[in-house]
All heavy atoms as an XYZ file, in Angstrom:
764
protein
N      -3.816     -0.494     11.341
C      -4.934     -1.424     11.248
C      -5.237     -1.979     12.622
O      -4.319     -2.259     13.407
C      -4.585     -2.546     10.273
C      -4.548     -2.138      8.853
S      -4.248     -3.435      7.588
C      -4.207     -4.941      8.436
N      -6.541     -2.163     12.845
C      -6.931     -2.783     14.123
C      -6.807     -4.283     14.049
O      -6.534     -4.966     15.027
C      -8.344     -2.390     14.457
C      -8.631     -0.880     14.605
C     -10.093     -0.623     14.783
C      -7.828     -0.369     15.809
N      -7.012     -4.885     12.881
C      -6.925     -6.304     12.684
C      -5.558     -6.656     12.117
O      -4.894     -5.811     11.523
C      -7.995     -6.745     11.640
O      -7.745     -8.022     11.146
N      -5.079     -7.864     12.319
C      -3.790     -8.276     11.790
C      -3.846     -8.528     10.273
O      -2.826     -8.446      9.629
C      -3.305     -9.512     12.484
C      -2.897     -9.284     13.925
O      -2.574     -8.142     14.223
O      -2.887    -10.256     14.682
N      -5.009     -8.911      9.730
C      -5.113     -9.305      8.375
C      -5.783     -8.236      7.447
O      -5.177     -7.895      6.433
C      -5.882    -10.600      8.229
C      -5.181    -11.738      8.890
O      -3.959    -11.789      8.936
O      -5.844    -12.700      9.396
N      -7.002     -7.816      7.757
C      -7.653     -6.860      6.913
C      -8.725     -6.099      7.658
O      -9.195     -6.566      8.687
C      -8.252     -7.546      5.637
C      -9.340     -8.514      5.986
C     -10.661     -8.062      6.022
C      -9.111     -9.826      6.211
C     -11.731     -8.927      6.359
C     -10.123    -10.709      6.567
C     -11.426    -10.246      6.574
N      -9.176     -4.979      7.075
C     -10.301     -4.195      7.563
C     -10.976     -3.527      6.395
O     -10.335     -3.261      5.376
C      -9.759     -3.079      8.520
C      -9.126     -3.573      9.744
C      -8.572     -2.440     10.605
O      -8.918     -1.245     10.397
O      -7.758     -2.727     11.448
N     -12.235     -3.297      6.543
C     -13.005     -2.512      5.513
C     -13.882     -1.515      6.237
O     -14.492     -1.864      7.254
C     -13.791     -3.452      4.575
C     -14.335     -2.623      3.394
C     -14.815     -4.252      5.305
C     -14.856     -3.433      2.252
N     -13.949     -0.310      5.693
C     -14.757      0.735      6.305
C     -15.474      1.526      5.221
O     -14.967      1.651      4.091
C     -13.858      1.705      7.117
C     -13.273      1.096      8.327
C     -11.986      0.586      8.291
C     -13.952      1.035      9.535
C     -11.390      0.022      9.405
C     -13.402      0.458     10.675
C     -12.108     -0.015     10.588
N     -16.553      2.129      5.575
C     -17.257      3.114      4.779
C     -17.196      4.432      5.558
O     -17.562      4.478      6.680
C     -18.719      2.725      4.508
C     -19.503      3.845      3.850
C     -19.330      4.081      2.477
C     -20.348      4.635      4.555
C     -20.032      5.143      1.875
C     -21.046      5.658      3.974
C     -20.895      5.902      2.629
O     -21.546      6.900      2.012
N     -16.768      5.490      4.865
C     -16.680      6.808      5.450
C     -17.470      7.782      4.656
O     -17.489      7.698      3.400
C     -15.243      7.299      5.501
C     -14.276      6.534      6.351
C     -13.406      5.598      5.764
C     -14.255      6.675      7.724
C     -12.518      4.916      6.502
C     -13.385      5.951      8.539
C     -12.510      5.087      7.914
O     -11.643      4.400      8.685
N     -18.136      8.727      5.280
C     -18.846      9.805      4.588
C     -18.592     11.043      5.445
O     -19.116     11.130      6.569
C     -20.314      9.513      4.432
O     -20.923     10.550      3.679
N     -17.835     12.019      4.932
C     -17.482     13.201      5.700
C     -17.994     14.436      4.972
O     -17.879     14.538      3.756
C     -15.987     13.347      5.796
C     -15.339     12.186      6.536
O     -15.687     11.981      7.707
O     -14.472     11.494      5.959
N     -18.538     15.356      5.748
C     -18.896     16.668      5.198
C     -17.846     17.699      5.521
O     -17.792     18.758      4.855
C     -20.255     17.151      5.719
O     -20.248     17.074      7.183
C     -21.376     16.273      5.200
N     -16.988     17.430      6.478
C     -15.905     18.323      6.830
C     -14.620     17.492      6.999
O     -14.248     17.127      8.108
C     -16.176     19.068      8.122
C     -17.452     19.910      8.064
N     -17.535     21.052      7.314
C     -18.645     19.753      8.615
C     -18.718     21.551      7.447
N     -19.447     20.777      8.183
N     -14.004     17.155      5.883
C     -12.823     16.294      5.913
C     -11.560     17.095      6.163
O     -11.308     18.086      5.492
C     -12.707     15.578      4.530
C     -11.506     14.656      4.448
C     -11.541     13.415      5.041
C     -10.396     15.032      3.767
C     -10.481     12.533      4.968
C      -9.258     14.173      3.687
C      -9.333     12.945      4.265
N     -10.820     16.745      7.178
C      -9.551     17.364      7.438
C      -8.464     16.712      6.605
O      -8.238     15.516      6.680
C      -9.144     17.241      8.913
C     -10.136     18.073      9.799
O     -10.552     19.121      9.429
N     -10.487     17.498     10.951
N      -7.779     17.516      5.785
C      -6.767     16.955      4.892
C      -5.670     16.260      5.663
O      -5.215     16.778      6.697
C      -6.177     18.094      4.025
O      -7.216     18.655      3.249
C      -5.049     17.547      3.113
N      -5.269     15.083      5.230
C      -4.188     14.329      5.826
C      -2.941     14.595      4.960
O      -3.058     14.479      3.761
C      -4.566     12.828      5.830
C      -3.434     11.999      6.415
C      -5.853     12.628      6.625
N      -1.818     14.849      5.572
C      -0.599     15.089      4.758
C      -0.153     13.839      4.038
O      -0.628     12.688      4.300
C       0.447     15.530      5.773
C      -0.055     15.017      7.077
C      -1.565     14.943      6.979
N       0.785     13.983      3.091
C       1.373     12.835      2.389
C       1.838     11.793      3.425
O       2.417     12.175      4.464
C       2.565     13.252      1.568
C       2.219     14.041      0.309
S       1.459     13.035     -0.954
C       2.847     12.209     -1.660
N       1.531     10.535      3.138
C       1.873      9.475      4.113
C       1.943      8.137      3.377
O       1.548      8.059      2.190
C       0.896      9.423      5.278
C      -0.516      9.043      4.827
N      -1.373      9.958      4.195
C      -1.183      7.900      4.870
C      -2.504      9.360      3.896
N      -2.465      8.099      4.309
N       2.390      7.120      4.043
C       2.405      5.754      3.492
C       2.082      4.784      4.598
O       1.994      5.180      5.795
C       3.797      5.419      2.887
O       4.754      5.414      3.915
N       1.815      3.554      4.217
C       1.475      2.524      5.188
C       2.312      1.250      4.898
O       2.909      1.125      3.807
C      -0.007      2.102      5.049
C      -0.957      3.260      5.126
N      -1.289      3.879      6.268
C      -1.619      3.935      4.151
C      -2.117      4.871      6.031
N      -2.363      4.923      4.704
N       2.306      0.354      5.843
C       2.991     -0.948      5.574
C       2.031     -2.008      5.153
O       2.312     -3.193      5.285
C       3.810     -1.358      6.817
C       2.941     -1.575      7.995
O       1.748     -1.322      8.028
O       3.479     -2.126      9.064
N       0.843     -1.638      4.658
C      -0.166     -2.539      4.144
C      -0.774     -1.998      2.848
O      -0.532     -0.813      2.540
C      -1.265     -2.789      5.175
C      -1.778     -1.526      5.847
C      -2.733     -0.729      5.211
C      -1.256     -1.067      7.060
C      -3.187      0.465      5.806
C      -1.756      0.069      7.666
C      -2.728      0.812      7.009
O      -3.145      1.955      7.599
N      -1.489     -2.817      2.112
C      -2.193     -2.359      0.915
C      -3.445     -1.563      1.303
O      -4.038     -1.897      2.313
C      -2.625     -3.573      0.050
C      -1.506     -4.297     -0.590
C      -0.885     -5.363     -0.002
C      -1.055     -3.875     -1.864
C       0.136     -6.021     -0.570
C      -0.019     -4.522     -2.485
C       0.605     -5.588     -1.849
O       1.631     -6.231     -2.455
N      -3.719     -0.539      0.530
C      -4.890      0.296      0.811
C      -5.716      0.382     -0.476
O      -5.163      0.801     -1.508
C      -4.423      1.667      1.291
C      -5.515      2.553      1.805
C      -4.935      3.741      2.530
O      -3.883      4.288      2.103
O      -5.544      4.139      3.533
N      -6.951      0.048     -0.442
C      -7.857      0.121     -1.594
C      -8.907      1.174     -1.285
O      -9.528      1.167     -0.212
C      -8.587     -1.210     -1.785
C      -7.748     -2.401     -2.067
C      -6.914     -2.952     -1.125
C      -7.758     -2.978     -3.349
C      -6.109     -4.060     -1.408
C      -6.945     -4.069     -3.611
C      -6.128     -4.593     -2.682
N      -9.115      2.059     -2.228
C     -10.139      3.109     -2.124
C     -11.160      2.961     -3.207
O     -10.758      2.802     -4.416
C      -9.537      4.506     -2.289
C      -8.858      5.106     -1.107
C      -7.576      4.840     -0.791
C      -9.595      5.958     -0.283
C      -6.949      5.379      0.309
C      -8.952      6.583      0.820
C      -7.669      6.263      1.110
O      -7.058      6.848      2.188
N     -12.434      2.995     -2.897
C     -13.493      3.059     -3.895
C     -14.257      4.366     -3.597
O     -14.846      4.503     -2.533
C     -14.414      1.842     -3.830
C     -15.572      2.061     -4.871
C     -13.697      0.581     -4.047
N     -14.227      5.280     -4.486
C     -14.834      6.575     -4.280
C     -16.332      6.552     -4.691
O     -16.657      6.105     -5.768
C     -14.071      7.688     -5.089
C     -12.711      7.871     -4.555
C     -11.631      7.191     -5.105
C     -12.463      8.760     -3.526
C     -10.356      7.319     -4.624
C     -11.182      8.896     -2.994
C     -10.149      8.205     -3.549
N     -17.150      7.058     -3.812
C     -18.573      7.081     -3.996
C     -19.127      8.439     -4.245
O     -20.019      8.575     -5.091
C     -19.259      6.448     -2.726
C     -20.751      6.437     -2.866
C     -18.723      5.026     -2.450
N     -18.589      9.447     -3.595
C     -19.165     10.786     -3.778
C     -18.088     11.832     -3.358
O     -17.312     11.595     -2.476
C     -20.368     10.943     -2.791
C     -21.007     12.292     -2.829
C     -22.171     12.351     -1.851
O     -22.397     11.433     -1.049
O     -22.908     13.357     -1.910
N     -18.102     12.970     -4.063
C     -17.229     14.057     -3.701
C     -16.436     14.648     -4.847
O     -16.475     14.135     -5.963
N     -15.756     15.720     -4.567
C     -14.897     16.385     -5.457
C     -13.463     16.132     -4.959
O     -13.010     16.836     -4.040
C     -15.229     17.900     -5.480
C     -14.377     18.681     -6.476
O     -13.520     18.077     -7.166
O     -14.507     19.894     -6.491
N     -12.832     15.114     -5.511
C     -11.624     14.594     -4.915
C     -10.550     14.390     -5.987
O     -10.823     14.038     -7.094
C     -11.905     13.188     -4.228
C     -10.675     12.592     -3.638
C     -13.018     13.300     -3.221
N      -9.310     14.631     -5.574
C      -8.100     14.308     -6.370
C      -7.254     13.454     -5.461
O      -7.269     13.607     -4.234
C      -7.373     15.593     -6.806
C      -8.208     16.391     -7.802
C      -7.582     17.716     -8.121
N      -7.661     18.527     -6.926
C      -6.762     19.413     -6.540
N      -5.666     19.628     -7.259
N      -6.895     20.159     -5.466
N      -6.463     12.632     -6.105
C      -5.596     11.686     -5.329
C      -4.142     11.969     -5.757
O      -3.846     11.954     -6.956
C      -5.924     10.263     -5.655
C      -5.763      9.347     -4.517
C      -6.737      9.073     -3.600
C      -4.521      8.709     -4.313
C      -6.548      8.226     -2.516
C      -4.305      7.871     -3.254
C      -5.323      7.620     -2.365
N      -3.292     12.259     -4.783
C      -1.862     12.497     -5.070
C      -1.120     11.235     -4.698
O      -1.198     10.759     -3.582
C      -1.360     13.709     -4.256
C       0.050     14.057     -4.572
C       0.460     15.369     -3.853
C       1.834     15.779     -4.236
N       2.240     17.010     -3.617
N      -0.362     10.726     -5.671
C       0.472      9.535     -5.471
C       1.845      9.966     -5.899
O       2.076     10.243     -7.074
C      -0.013      8.302     -6.239
C      -1.404      7.974     -5.761
C       0.936      7.149     -5.985
C      -2.068      6.822     -6.539
N       2.778      9.992     -4.944
C       4.127     10.522     -5.263
C       3.956     11.979     -5.660
O       3.373     12.774     -4.910
N       4.454     12.360     -6.839
C       4.333     13.744     -7.348
C       3.156     13.917     -8.259
O       2.864     15.025     -8.734
C       5.604     14.173     -7.994
C       6.801     14.230     -7.025
C       8.050     14.721     -7.709
C       9.197     14.745     -6.714
N      10.434     15.264     -7.334
N       2.473     12.814     -8.636
C       1.369     12.895     -9.605
C       0.055     13.113     -8.927
O      -0.229     12.529     -7.835
C       1.298     11.615    -10.436
C       2.560     11.411    -11.245
O       3.066     12.347    -11.813
N       3.062     10.193    -11.225
N      -0.879     13.928     -9.524
C      -2.178     14.154     -8.978
C      -3.183     13.658    -10.009
O      -3.123     13.990    -11.200
C      -2.393     15.649     -8.687
C      -1.413     16.121     -7.622
C      -3.844     15.886     -8.269
C      -1.517     17.597     -7.288
N      -4.164     12.812     -9.582
C      -5.141     12.194    -10.429
C      -6.547     12.651    -10.086
O      -6.913     12.608     -8.858
C      -5.090     10.662    -10.255
C      -3.729     10.065    -10.562
C      -2.783      9.880     -9.549
C      -3.377      9.776    -11.862
C      -1.525      9.324     -9.850
C      -2.136      9.235    -12.168
C      -1.219      9.076    -11.147
O       0.032      8.498    -11.440
N      -7.324     13.137    -11.011
C      -8.722     13.456    -10.751
C      -9.499     12.148    -10.496
O      -9.137     11.093    -11.095
C      -9.186     14.163    -12.001
C      -8.295     13.662    -13.074
C      -6.964     13.327    -12.445
N     -10.492     12.200     -9.678
C     -11.249     10.997     -9.325
C     -12.658     11.132     -9.854
O     -13.274     12.173     -9.684
C     -11.297     10.839     -7.782
C      -9.894     10.821     -7.198
C     -12.077      9.618     -7.421
C      -9.063      9.672     -7.696
N     -13.128     10.071    -10.482
C     -14.494      9.991    -10.874
C     -15.239      9.026     -9.920
O     -14.623      8.126     -9.323
C     -14.634      9.416    -12.302
C     -14.042     10.331    -13.339
C     -14.106      9.674    -14.711
C     -13.416     10.539    -15.783
N     -13.455      9.947    -17.094
N     -16.530      9.191     -9.789
C     -17.296      8.271     -8.933
C     -17.095      6.829     -9.346
O     -17.110      6.524    -10.535
C     -18.773      8.666     -8.984
C     -19.062     10.084     -8.545
C     -20.571     10.356     -8.569
C     -18.487     10.383     -7.176
N     -16.859      5.948     -8.415
C     -16.627      4.558     -8.690
C     -15.171      4.198     -8.901
O     -14.852      3.017     -9.117
N     -14.272      5.145     -8.970
C     -12.851      4.925     -9.190
C     -12.292      4.047     -8.077
O     -12.598      4.276     -6.894
C     -12.056      6.230     -9.275
O     -12.552      7.029    -10.397
C     -10.602      5.989     -9.458
N     -11.470      3.100     -8.468
C     -10.760      2.235     -7.487
C      -9.290      2.544     -7.557
O      -8.722      2.533     -8.655
C     -11.003      0.780     -7.784
C     -10.115     -0.238     -7.045
C     -10.426     -0.248     -5.574
C     -10.266     -1.578     -7.680
N      -8.674      2.833     -6.426
C      -7.220      3.005     -6.331
C      -6.687      1.921     -5.415
O      -7.278      1.631     -4.376
C      -6.862      4.353     -5.655
C      -6.642      5.455     -6.660
C      -7.649      6.289     -7.022
C      -5.417      5.596     -7.266
C      -7.485      7.316     -7.951
C      -5.199      6.666     -8.136
C      -6.222      7.487     -8.544
N      -5.583      1.338     -5.816
C      -4.897      0.301     -4.972
C      -3.529      0.917     -4.684
O      -2.721      1.149     -5.617
C      -4.726     -1.007     -5.701
C      -6.116     -1.556     -6.038
C      -3.962     -1.975     -4.802
C      -6.110     -2.772     -6.913
N      -3.255      1.198     -3.438
C      -2.014      1.855     -3.003
C      -1.117      0.753     -2.375
O      -1.472      0.187     -1.328
C      -2.279      2.931     -1.988
C      -3.368      3.904     -2.458
C      -0.933      3.679     -1.646
C      -3.074      4.585     -3.730
N       0.002      0.428     -3.003
C       0.912     -0.590     -2.418
C       1.576     -0.088     -1.171
O       1.693      1.141     -0.922
C       1.964     -0.809     -3.511
C       1.375     -0.206     -4.785
C       0.436      0.841     -4.339
N       2.030     -1.027     -0.328
C       2.737     -0.629      0.894
C       3.929      0.239      0.575
O       4.602      0.047     -0.407
C       3.199     -1.966      1.488
C       2.251     -2.962      0.930
C       1.856     -2.479     -0.448
N       4.166      1.247      1.437
C       5.326      2.113      1.266
C       5.175      3.204      0.235
O       6.136      3.963     -0.028
N       3.959      3.328     -0.377
C       3.754      4.380     -1.382
C       3.206      5.618     -0.785
O       2.126      5.589     -0.119
C       2.767      3.859     -2.475
O       3.320      2.650     -3.046
C       2.556      4.848     -3.584
N       3.875      6.772     -0.976
C       3.393      8.042     -0.483
C       2.162      8.483     -1.213
O       2.150      8.449     -2.455
C       4.476      9.156     -0.558
C       5.560      8.945      0.476
O       5.281      8.519      1.558
N       6.756      9.298      0.092
N       1.159      8.890     -0.514
C      -0.098      9.323     -1.102
C      -0.860     10.310     -0.220
O      -0.535     10.417      0.976
C      -0.993      8.090     -1.404
C      -1.397      7.349     -0.196
N      -0.536      6.470      0.448
C      -2.514      7.306      0.503
C      -1.099      5.949      1.501
N      -2.388      6.462      1.563
N      -1.814     10.989     -0.831
C      -2.606     11.975     -0.130
C      -3.926     12.175     -0.898
O      -3.923     12.262     -2.122
C      -1.833     13.284      0.008
C      -2.641     14.423      0.643
C      -1.886     15.758      0.587
O      -1.082     15.950     -0.255
N      -2.176     16.576      1.532
N      -5.011     12.271     -0.207
C      -6.293     12.657     -0.806
C      -6.505     14.162     -0.679
O      -6.262     14.705      0.403
C      -7.461     11.911     -0.080
C      -8.773     12.335     -0.629
C      -7.272     10.396     -0.225
N      -6.834     14.802     -1.770
C      -7.120     16.231     -1.789
C      -8.618     16.387     -2.019
O      -9.140     16.007     -3.086
C      -6.299     16.917     -2.861
C      -4.811     16.616     -2.624
C      -6.568     18.445     -2.880
C      -3.929     17.008     -3.841
N      -9.315     16.967     -1.054
C     -10.804     17.049     -1.108
C     -11.252     18.490     -1.155
O     -10.722     19.320     -0.408
C     -11.395     16.367      0.179
C     -12.869     16.456      0.143
C     -10.886     14.948      0.295
N     -12.195     18.791     -1.993
C     -12.887     20.085     -2.005
C     -13.650     20.151     -0.718
O     -14.555     19.359     -0.464
C     -13.793     20.217     -3.227
C     -14.547     21.550     -3.246
O     -14.729     22.193     -2.242
N     -14.935     21.956     -4.454
N     -13.340     21.134      0.152
C     -13.984     21.152      1.489
C     -15.466     21.488      1.492
O     -16.123     21.294      2.467
C     -13.173     22.258      2.210
C     -12.622     23.089      1.134
C     -12.412     22.215     -0.046
N     -15.992     21.912      0.348
C     -17.430     22.279      0.248
C     -18.303     21.094     -0.191
O     -19.451     21.256     -0.489
C     -17.613     23.454     -0.663
C     -16.834     24.667     -0.195
O     -16.821     24.913      1.025
N     -16.215     25.349     -1.101
N     -17.746     19.893     -0.355
C     -18.486     18.723     -0.827
C     -18.406     17.589      0.170
O     -17.445     17.450      0.913
C     -17.891     18.242     -2.169
C     -17.884     19.303     -3.259
C     -19.234     19.398     -3.853
C     -19.216     20.313     -5.048
N     -20.418     20.353     -5.804
N     -19.397     16.682      0.149
C     -19.340     15.475      0.919
C     -18.341     14.588      0.283
O     -18.245     14.479     -0.928
C     -20.709     14.834      0.996
O     -21.646     15.748      1.596
C     -20.672     13.492      1.730
N     -17.570     13.897      1.100
C     -16.548     12.939      0.638
C     -16.891     11.551      1.155
O     -16.785     11.295      2.356
C     -15.142     13.414      1.129
C     -14.037     12.439      0.894
C     -13.887     11.668     -0.247
C     -13.023     12.316      1.877
C     -12.854     10.806     -0.449
C     -11.956     11.453      1.666
C     -11.863     10.688      0.536
O     -10.807      9.835      0.354
N     -17.348     10.658      0.306
C     -17.762      9.324      0.697
C     -16.934      8.276     -0.024
O     -16.674      8.412     -1.268
C     -19.243      9.064      0.346
O     -20.062      9.996      1.022
N     -16.515      7.257      0.691
C     -15.648      6.245      0.084
C     -15.660      4.946      0.955
O     -15.954      5.031      2.139
C     -14.227      6.694     -0.078
C     -13.441      6.890      1.213
C     -13.592      8.264      1.779
N     -12.799      8.533      2.935
C     -13.174      9.366      3.897
N     -14.336      9.959      3.827
N     -12.429      9.626      4.909
N     -15.340      3.854      0.293
C     -15.086      2.569      0.972
C     -13.523      2.498      1.034
O     -12.868      2.816      0.042
C     -15.610      1.375      0.214
C     -17.089      1.227      0.323
C     -17.915      1.795     -0.654
C     -17.658      0.613      1.387
C     -19.288      1.662     -0.543
C     -19.042      0.440      1.470
C     -19.852      1.015      0.515
N     -13.002      2.051      2.100
C     -11.537      1.899      2.224
C     -11.327      0.478      2.816
O     -11.941      0.056      3.782
C     -10.919      2.911      3.226
C      -9.387      2.710      3.293
C     -11.213      4.340      2.777
N     -10.417     -0.261      2.136
C     -10.105     -1.656      2.489
C      -8.597     -1.727      2.717
O      -7.833     -1.331      1.823
C     -10.556     -2.566      1.360
C     -10.194     -4.037      1.543
C     -10.666     -4.722      2.641
C      -9.430     -4.673      0.635
C     -10.355     -6.066      2.801
C      -9.118     -6.006      0.775
C      -9.610     -6.678      1.854
N      -8.203     -2.193      3.837
C      -6.763     -2.387      4.143
C      -6.492     -3.905      4.250
O      -7.293     -4.627      4.864
C      -6.384     -1.737      5.461
C      -6.493     -0.228      5.470
C      -5.712      0.603      4.802
C      -7.432      0.548      6.194
N      -6.100      1.937      5.065
C      -7.180      1.897      5.903
C      -8.465      0.242      7.056
C      -7.885      2.921      6.464
C      -9.206      1.284      7.611
C      -8.906      2.602      7.309
N      -5.390     -4.302      3.694
C      -4.990     -5.756      3.805
C      -3.466     -5.790      4.029
O      -2.746     -5.138      3.324
C      -5.434     -6.537      2.575
C      -5.107     -7.998      2.704
C      -4.836     -5.953      1.303
C      -5.732     -8.900      1.672
N      -3.083     -6.618      4.978
C      -1.639     -6.712      5.294
C      -0.888     -7.401      4.146
O      -1.506     -8.213      3.383
C      -1.472     -7.490      6.599
O      -1.760     -8.887      6.374
N       0.399     -7.126      4.010
C       1.197     -7.773      2.987
C       1.198     -9.267      3.194
O       1.063    -10.019      2.244
C       2.636     -7.258      3.065
C       2.788     -5.815      2.613
C       4.261     -5.417      2.488
C       4.881     -5.301      3.858
N       6.256     -4.741      3.807
N       1.302     -9.744      4.393
C       1.371    -11.141      4.658
C       0.041    -11.854      4.304
O       0.102    -12.909      3.649
C       1.658    -11.396      6.181
C       3.001    -10.886      6.619
C       3.055     -9.394      6.882
O       1.981     -8.752      6.972
O       4.195     -8.845      6.955
N      -1.049    -11.258      4.645
C      -2.347    -11.895      4.320
C      -2.613    -11.886      2.836
O      -3.080    -12.856      2.253
C      -3.455    -11.176      5.077
C      -4.785    -11.899      4.961
C      -4.918    -13.157      5.498
C      -5.880    -11.314      4.360
C      -6.131    -13.843      5.421
C      -7.090    -11.988      4.267
C      -7.210    -13.224      4.798
O      -8.394    -13.885      4.716
N      -2.192    -10.773      2.161
C      -2.336    -10.654      0.690
C      -1.528    -11.770      0.036
O      -1.996    -12.467     -0.869
C      -1.909     -9.307      0.233
S      -2.147     -9.080     -1.557
N      -0.270    -11.951      0.501
C       0.595    -13.031     -0.079
C       0.012    -14.381      0.138
O       0.091    -15.270     -0.747
C       2.026    -12.908      0.509
C       2.753    -11.689      0.002
O       2.442    -11.200     -1.075
N       3.717    -11.233      0.761
N      -0.593    -14.606      1.307
C      -1.161    -15.927      1.594
C      -2.338    -16.170      0.681
O      -2.563    -17.321      0.228
C      -1.586    -16.086      3.026
O      -2.686    -15.325      3.379
N      -3.149    -15.158      0.384
C      -4.278    -15.297     -0.521
C      -3.815    -15.614     -1.954
O      -4.420    -16.393     -2.661
C      -5.137    -14.039     -0.498
C      -5.937    -13.782      0.770
C      -6.630    -12.435      0.669
C      -6.936    -14.888      1.036
N      -2.739    -14.921     -2.382
C      -2.194    -15.123     -3.738
C      -1.648    -16.566     -3.939
O      -1.627    -17.051     -5.016
C      -1.118    -14.105     -4.015
C      -1.592    -12.683     -4.156
C      -0.402    -11.686     -4.228
C      -2.499    -12.554     -5.412
N      -1.244    -17.238     -2.843
C      -0.688    -18.563     -2.944
C      -1.751    -19.641     -2.928
O      -1.458    -20.775     -3.239
C       0.283    -18.782     -1.791
C       1.569    -17.967     -1.955
C       2.550    -18.198     -0.841
O       2.414    -19.136     -0.089
N       3.595    -17.391     -0.783
N      -2.965    -19.261     -2.620
C      -4.043    -20.268     -2.586
C      -4.595    -20.573     -3.945
O      -4.612    -19.825     -4.878
C      -5.201    -19.771     -1.716
C      -4.770    -19.687     -0.258
C      -5.934    -19.335      0.639
O      -7.099    -19.370      0.282
N      -5.606    -18.878      1.836
């Protein structure tokens, strides 16, 4: 993350390079807007429908699997564990 607390981005790719299984030390929220996408969390693979929201906890292995012939559009929101905990206490 570039920010210490949170970031939000919109991405739209026509040629998405697959990222291998990975994890983060922050929460990751995905809102899918367009594409032919499956989401792998641990050993489970989930089909994605438009508008699906995924919340990936820190330390959770995950990977997005994208049909390379489709546009892949999504909003991604990252929030640090510390900032999330401070919001929950308010």
